[in-house]
C-alpha positions in Angstrom: -40.6 26.9 -76.0 -40.4 30.4 -74.4 -39.6 30.1 -70.7 -39.3 33.3 -68.7 -37.0 33.6 -65.7 -37.4 35.6 -62.5 -34.2 37.0 -60.9 -33.7 38.2 -57.4 -30.5 40.3 -57.4 -29.0 40.9 -53.9 -26.8 44.0 -54.0 -24.6 45.4 -51.2 -25.1 49.1 -51.9 -22.3 50.1 -49.5 -19.6 48.0 -51.3 -21.4 48.3 -54.6 -21.2 44.6 -55.4 -23.7 41.9 -56.3 -23.7 39.3 -53.5 -25.9 36.8 -55.4 -28.6 36.4 -58.0 -31.4 33.9 -57.3 -32.8 32.7 -60.6 -35.8 30.5 -61.1 -38.7 30.2 -63.5 -41.1 31.1 -60.7 -39.7 33.1 -57.8 -42.1 32.5 -54.9 -41.7 34.1 -51.5 -40.5 30.8 -50.1 -37.8 30.4 -52.8 -36.7 34.0 -52.2 -36.4 33.4 -48.4 -34.4 30.3 -49.0 -32.1 32.3 -51.3 -31.7 35.0 -48.7 -30.7 32.3 -46.1 -28.1 30.9 -48.5 -26.7 34.3 -49.0 -26.6 35.0 -45.3 -24.6 31.8 -44.7 -21.8 33.3 -46.8 -22.1 37.0 -46.0 -24.0 37.1 -42.6 -27.4 38.7 -42.1 -28.0 42.3 -43.0 -29.7 45.0 -40.9 -32.0 46.3 -43.7 -33.4 45.1 -47.0 -34.6 47.6 -49.6 -36.6 46.3 -52.5 -37.4 48.0 -55.8 -40.6 46.0 -56.2 -41.8 45.5 -52.6 -45.3 44.4 -53.5 -44.0 41.1 -54.9 -41.9 40.3 -51.8 -44.3 41.1 -49.1 -45.8 37.6 -48.9 -45.9 35.7 -45.6 -42.6 33.8 -46.0 -40.6 37.0 -46.6 -42.3 38.9 -43.8 -41.7 35.9 -41.4 -38.1 35.7 -42.6 -37.6 39.4 -42.0 -39.3 39.4 -38.5 -37.5 36.2 -37.3 -34.1 37.8 -38.1 -34.9 41.3 -37.0 -34.1 42.7 -40.4 -35.8 46.0 -41.4 -37.7 46.1 -44.6 
């Protein structure tokens, strides 16, 4: 059986290190937001998020997450 995985890599570009990789077979906006919250518990919230594939991560859960935490997109 061939199962594909989706990966959300969270990189701190200033320190040039990977903070986390959220891996799932289907990476919904709700799963991505939950992953970002888990990362923020360890590293604190960021001021800006830059995505390389923004169309995938502009669903309601991500936009709500970003607005509730005053994080620029």
